[in-house]
N, C-alpha and C positions, 0 to 999 in steps of 0.2 A: 192104974198107975200111969203117971205122965211119962210118955216116951220122949226122952230128950233128943231133939233133932240135931243138937250140936256136939253129941258125943263123938261123932266121926271127926269133927274139926279138932277136938281136944286130942284125940289119938294121933292125928296128923302132926299137930304141933309137937307132941311128945317124940314122934319119930324124927322130926327135923332136928330137935335138940340133941337126941342121942347121936344122930348122924354127924352133927357138927362137932360133938365132943370127942368121938372115937378117933378121927384122924389127928386131932390135936394132941392126944395122949401119945400116939406113935411119933408125931413130929417132935414133941418135947423130949422124948427118950433119945431120938436120933441127934438132936441139936445140942444136948447137954455135953456129950463127949467132945463135939466139935468146939463148943464154947471154951471148954477146958484147954484143948489143944491150941486154940487161937490165943488165949491168954498167956500160955507158956511161950509161944512164938513172940508175942508182943514184949514180954519181959526179956527174952533173949536178945531181941532187936535193940531194946533200950540199953542193955549192958554193952552191946557192941558199939553203939553210937557214943556212949560215954568214953569208951576206950579210944575211939576215933578222935573225939574232942581232945582227950588228954595227949594223944600222939601229936596232934596238930599244935598244941601249946609247946610241946617239947621241940618240935621242928622249928617253930617260930623263934625259940631261944637261940637257935644256931645261926639265924640269919642276921648278922650284924655287918659292920663295915669291913671287918677283916676276912679275907678269903684264904683258907689254907686247904691243903690236900685232905687233911684229916676231917675238916668240917664238911668238905665236899662229899667225901665218902659217907660220913655220918648222916648227911642230909639225904643221900640216896637210900641209905638203909632205913631211915624214917619213912621215906616215900614208899618203899617196898612193904614195910610193916603196915602202913596205913592202907595201901592197896589190898593187902591180904585181908585186913579187917573189912574193907569195902566189899570185897568178893564174898566174904562170909555173910555180911549184912544183906547183900543181894540174894544169896541163896535162902536165907531165913525169910526174907520178905516175900520171895516167890512162893515158898511153902505156906506162909501165913495168908497170902492173897488167895491161894488155891483152896485153903480151908474155908476162907470167908465166902468164896464163890460156891463151894459145896453147901455151906450153911444157907446161903441165899436161895440155892436150888430147892432145899426143903421148905423154906419160907414161901417161895413162889408156888410150890405144889400145894401148900396149906391154903394160901389165898385163892388159888384156882378152885380148890375143892369147896371153899366157902362160897365162892361166886356161883358154882353150880348148884349148891344147896339153896342159895338165895334165889336163884332163877326158878328152881322148882317150887319154892314157897310162893313166889310171885305168880307163877302159872296157876297154882292151886287157888290162890286168892282170886285171880281173874275168872277162873271157872265158877267159883262160888258166886261172885258178883254177877256174872252173866246169867247164872241160874236164877238169882233173886230178881234181876232186872226184867227177866222174861215173865215174871209172875206179877199180875196186877195187884195194886194195893188192896182192893176190895176182896180179892181172893185170899190174900194173906190174912185179912181180918176174919173172913168167914170160915176158913179151914181149921182154925184153932178152936179148942174147946172153951177158951177164956180170953178175955181182953189182955190178961197178964202174959199169956203165951204169945199173943200177937205183938204186944209191945216189946217183948224179949227178942222176937225175930227181927223186928224193925231196928232195934238197938244193935243187933248182931250185924245188920247190913251197914250201919254207920261205922261200926268197929272195923269191918272188913275194908271199907274205904280208907279209914285212917291208917290201918295196917298196911295197905297197899302203898300209900305215900311214904310211910316210914321205911318199908322194905326197899322201895325204889331208891331212896336217899342212901341207905346203907349199901346197896349194890353199887351205886356210883362211887362211894367212898372206897369200896373194895377194889373197883377197877382202877382208881387213882393210885391206891396202894400198890397194886400189881405193876402199874406203869413205872412207879418210882423204884421198885425193887429190880425190874428188868433193866432200867437205866443204870442203876448202881452196879448191877452185874456186868453190864457192858463196860463201865468205867474201870472196874477192877480187872477185867480181862485185858483192857488196854494197858493198865498198869503192869500186868504180868509181862506183856510184850516189851515194855520199856525196861523193866528190871532184867529180863533176859538179854536185852541189848547191852545194858550196863555191865552185866556179868561178862558177856563176850568181850567187850572192849577193855574192861579192866584187866582181864587176863592177858590180853595182847599188850596193854600198856605196861603191865608188870614185867613181861618178858623183855620189852624194850628197855626198861629201867635196868634190868640185870645186865643186858648187853652194854648199856651205857657205862655202868660201873666197871665192867671188864675192860672196855675201851679206854676209860680214864686211867686205870692202873697200867695198862700197856703203854699208853702215850707218855705217861710220866715216869714209867719204870718204878713206880711207887716211891719216887724221890720228891721231897718238898721243893728242892731247888729247881728241878726240872718243871714242876708244876707252876712255880712262880714265874719262870721264864715264859712258859706258854700263856699264862694269864696276862702277863705284861704285853705280849704280842697281840693277843686277842683284844685287849682294851684299846691299843693304838688303832687297830683296824676298825673297831666299833666306833671310836671317836671320829674317824674319817667318814664313816657311813652317816653318823648323826649330824655332822657338819653339812654334808650334802643334802640331807633331808631338810635341815633348817633353812638352807639357802633356797631350796625349791619351794618350801612352804611360805617363806617371806615374799618371794616373787609372785606366787599365786594369790596371796592376800591383797595385792595391789588392785586386782580386778574384782574383789569381793564386794557384793552388794547385800548388806545385812537385811534390807527390807524384803528380800526374797525368802528369808527364813520363816518357818512357822512361828507363831507366837510362843514365847517361853511360858510353859506351864507344866506342872507335874503330871505324870501319867501318859505323856506322849509315848514314852518308851517304858517297857517293863524291865525290871532288873534282870540281867542276863544269868545270874546265879541266885540260888536261894540265900537270902540274907538273914542275919541274926533276928531281925524284927519279924521275919516270917517263919521262924523256927529252923532256919538253916545256920550255917557257920560263916557266911560271907560278911566281910566288913571292909570299909574303905581304908586302905593303907597309904594311898598317895592321891591327893586331889589334883584336879586339872589346874595347870598353871603354877603349881608348887615347885620350888627348886629343891634339888637334892644332890648329894655328892655323886650319885649315879649319873646325873645329867650334867655334871660339871657346872652347876649353878644355873643352867638353862631351864626355862619353864617346861613343865611336864605337859606333853601334848595329848594326854588322855587321863583316864582314871584307873588306878590300880585297885583291884579287889582281892584281898588276901584272906587268910583263914580258911581256905578251901581245900588245900592239899591237892595231890595229883589224882586225877580221875573223877573229879566232881563234874556232874552234868552242866553243860552250858546251853542256854536257850536263846532263840531269836528274840530280840527286844520288840520287834514289830513285824508286820507283814512285809514281804519284799521279795527281791530276786537275788540269788547268790551271784554276786559280781566277780568274786575271785576266791579260790581256795589254793593256798600256796605254802611254801616253806622256805624261809631264809637261811636255814641251817645247811651246812655242807655235810656234816656228820654229827655223831653223838657228842663230839668234842668241839668241833669248829661251828659254834653257835652264834648267830648274828641277828640283830635287830628284833623282829617280831617272832622269829621262829616259825612255827606252824600257825597259820591264821585263817580266818574266814571273814569275808567282806560282804555285807548285805546292803543293797541299794533299796531305799524305801521310796514311796510315792509322794513324799513331802519335802523334797529337795535335800534330804539328809541321808547319809550313808554311815553304817556302823561297822566298827572293826572289833574283832574278838581275837586276841593274840596270846602267844605263849602256850598254845594248846598242846596237850600230849597226843591228842587224836582229833581229827576233823572228820565228821561223817557226812557233812553237807556236800552236795555236788554242784559245781559251777553251772549256772543257768537254770537251776531248779527254783521253783517257787516255794516260799516258806510262809507259815503263819506265825503270828506272835505266840511264843511259848513252845515252838517246835524245838526238839533236841538237835543241835548242830555240831556238838563236839564235847570234849572233856578238858578240864583245866590241866595245866602242866607247868613246866619251867623251860620250855624250848626257847631259843633265841637268847637275847642278852638279858638274863634274869638270874638273880641270886637265890631264888627259891620259888616254889609253886605259887602262882597267882594268875589272875586274868587281867590283861590290859584291855580296857574298854574305851575305844575312841569313837568320836562322832565328827563327821566331815560334812562340808557343804558339797553336795553331790556334783554340781557342774565343775568343781575344781579338781576332782579326783584324777590322779594319774598313777599308773603302775610303772615304776622305773626300775631299770637294771642298775644296781649300785654295788659293784664288786668291792670286797670279796663276798658279799652276801649272795646266797644262792637265790634262784627264782626272781620274782619281781617284788619290789617294796612299794606299798601304797603311800602316796604323799598327797597333800591337799590342804585346804583351809580348815583348820581344826576348830571345833566348837566345844564349849563346856558341856559335858554330858549331864552334869547336875541340873542344867536348865530344863531338861526334858524328862528326867526320871521321877 
């Protein structure tokens, strides 16, 4: 009877297959429950986001030319409702991301096991090849009882070589898969940190909104007449501030050299909030240069992005240095100009302004990268509802001026159309 010299190889391959299948069965059982939980969180998050969108539409309906105490209170209540939904969305997303990280952990373990099995297989193939290479061809032909056995052994050597190449390619693919999953895990861990930060600041912003509501009722004594008197006085003061800014910017424009600006092209700046086209809710509600009753027919010196509600993350549009972080409001009621804002100086002769923030987390003098979180949208300053005022200035012209009754310092300079660089 012919003693098959390749029976050991066949048994080895069988063991490799069984070893590969067993951990996969355990992996599949562990990840099935995780997949179900992740799908449930995804569905819950979608429902919350739909409610946020609906609340934003309802809030937008209250923002018209008429300002009354009732509308002001209703607007704050909408903001609080939306912040509550945002807090819940952050909590769900943190839970969802944690489940996804756990699932990736199982997947990473599975890939690492497959890599070890593949390495063992390659090592066995190398040993077999080394054994065959040490045996001269003539000896291979003479030791077998027939030419058929010799040809079979030579064919086996060729198969071993081909198998080695295939196994090596598969090992490389597994290593690339592992790297991808490790990078994805790192990204999701970073997302958890961002969501935890969103959760923290949204809770703080919500408390500030509640205090603002209480302050408004105390200041007006819940009387419409008192409210209108206060609004009228604030508008006169704001008009004085706006006139001073206009005079300063007109004077600075006299020394403006447009040739020093970077070439106009899209993509120089990233959008500071997530826009509708990118799956967000942001949309332009006031273009640069447009006139409005809010500006007494004067051209708008920036771009307003609405549809964002209070507490929406705001991101740096490009790399730069935080030139200023300030607040023009004296109190939750005495609100002027830009309110809470962040100013970033870039290395292309342009400076960007992010105004009406409910919270600013950037620090003056710090370096930021494009896409870094710098604050959250709000309605501080002279604003009738939540939105982001995004301004672009010629950097050499920027000045920070004291313009009472506004608190802090007010940025003025030669303004540029943001649309030219977004």
